[in-house]
N, C-alpha and C positions, 0 to 999 in steps of 0.2 A: 221807440226807435223803429221797431219792426213796421209799424204803421206808415212811417215815412221812408221805408226802404233803406235804412241806415245800418251800416255794419262798422266794425272796428272802433269800439268804445270800451272804456274801462271805468271802474268805480274807484274814486279817490276818497279815502277816509283820512281826515286829519284829527288829531287829538291835542287839545290844549289843557295842560294841567294848571289850574289857578292856585295861587297861594291864598291864605286866609284873608288877606287884606283886600283882595279884588272882589268886587261885587259880581254876582252871577250874571254873566253874559254882557254886562255893561260895556266892557271894553270892545266887544265885537259887534254890538248891536247896529252900528252904522253900516256894516258889511252884510250881515245876515239877519233875516227874521227868524226868530226862535222856532216857529212852527213850520218853517219851510226847508231850511238847509242845515240845521244843527239841532242838537238836543243836549241838555245838561243833565249829567248824572253825578251828584255829589259835587266834587271840586273839579270835575272833568267836563270839557265841552267837546262834543264830537261833531265834526263837519263832514257832510257827505256831498258828493257831486259826481256827475257823469262827465268824463273827460276823454280826450284823445282826438284823433283826426276826423272822426265822424264821416266816413266815406259812404257815398251812395253806391248801392249795389247795381252798377251799370252793366251794359252789354260787355264791356271790357272785363269786369270782375266775374261775370258769368263765364266768359271764355277762359279766364285764368283758372277758375274752379274746375271746369271741364278738363282742361289740359293737365293740371296737376293731379286730378283724379285718375287719369289714364296712366301718368308716370308713376304715381304712388301705388295705384292698384286698388285703393279703397277711398271712396269719396268722403268717408267720415274721418279720415286721418289728415285731410287737407284743411289748412287754417282758413282759407277763403271759402266762405259758405254763404248761402242765401240768408236774408234777414230773419226769417222764422227760425231756422236752425241756429243762427248766431245768438238770437235772444234766448232760446232754450238752453244753449250751452252756457251763456252768461249767467242766467238765473240758477242753473244747476251748480255752477261753480260757487256763486255767492251762498247758496243754500248749504253746500258741502263744507264751507269754511266758517260758517257762523253757527252759533249755538241755538 
């Protein structure tokens, strides 16, 4: 996302619990390829995706960041940030909440 100058995205994780009669992944195979968007662990299917509004970090967003940084007094406390900082913050959050 950083490469395309995109900010404001989130990670969506879905979990489907299969009962013993359902075959692994068969029910969802028409929507997802097993090696791309989901993985199977036992009787659970985990779906992953990047979602949200996917906003381009434009001149308007740069101005918003600058103005809010002045008002708040610390640019690191402002939610609107450049794509590199956004990606770093996103990856740190994901790393902090996963094992």
